[in-house]
N, C-alpha and C positions, 0 to 999 in steps of 0.2 A: 285271398284264400277264401274257398267256401268249402273247408272241412266240415263235414257232418258227422263224422265219428274218427277216432284213433284207433289203429290196428292194435290189438292185445299185445304185439310184440313192442309197442312202444316202452312199456315198463321194464324191459330188459337194457335200457339205455342206462346203467347204473352209474356213469361217469357225467352223465349231464348234469350241468351247473346251472344254466340258464335257458328258459324255455317261454318264448314268446308266440302265443298262439291265439293273438287279438284277431278281431273281425272276422271270425268265421261263423259257422252254424252248428257248435258242438253244443248237444243238448246232454252229455254225460260224459265222464271219464272213464277208462277202464278200472273195474275194481282195484287192481293190481299197483294203482298209482303211486301208493305209498311205499313202493319197492324203489324208487327214484330216490335214494339216499343221500345223495350228493347234490340234489335239486337245491339252489339257493335263491335264485329270482325266478316267480312264474308270473305272467302276465296273461290273463285269459278276459279281458275286457270286450265288451261287444260279442257276445256268444249268445247260446239259447240255454244256458246251463240252469237245469231246476234243481239239482243237487250235486253233492260232493259225495265221493265215496268215503267211507268210515276208514279206510285205509290212510286217507289223508292225513291223519295226526301221526303217522309214522314218518313224514318229511322232517326229520330233526334238524336238519341243515338250513330249512327254508327261512329266510330273512326278509323277504318281499313277496308280497301276495296281492294282485290287482284283480280285483270279480266285478269292477262296476259293468253297467250295463247287462246283467244277465237276468234271468228268472228266478233267481234263489229265494228262497223265503225263511232258510235256517243254514247253521252249519251243522256238521257233525260235531259230536260231543268231543271226539277225539283230538279237536282241534285246540283243545285246551293245555295239549302236551307240546304245541308248537313253541319252544321257549327260546329259539332262536330268532323268531319273528321281531322284526324292527319297522315295517312298514307294511301297514294293512289298509286297502281301499276296497271299500264296499258300498253299496247303493245306501240313500238314507232310510229306506225300507227294511233294510238288513240291520243296521246299527242299534237299534234299539231291542233287537229280539235277544230272548234268554240265551240262545245258543251261542251268542259272542260272549256271555260272561267269563268263561274260561281264559279267553284270548285277552280281554280286558284287564285281568288279574296279572296277566304278564306284562302287559304296558303299565301297569300302575306299580309293579314291582321295580321297573325298568332300572 
């Protein structure tokens, strides 16, 4: 795929549980992405993401998130509310960032 953007209507897929958007050219996600309340597995590796929307923290069912090989330098603070998360894969440059502190607390409580 060579997707450069997702349509705003993508966030209306409320029953979506697994989303594989690997190897595209996505630089951002729709602001309403957090409306995907059933989403459990999200793989976004090898894109051009520079940031995630603040609404990302509303993905309460999210268990797996793969963000390797993007341009992210931080994560939204709201990601600290992703208490269902079991698998998180990010680049080494992002692992030491303060913005991951909330997520690391989730894993340490495990």
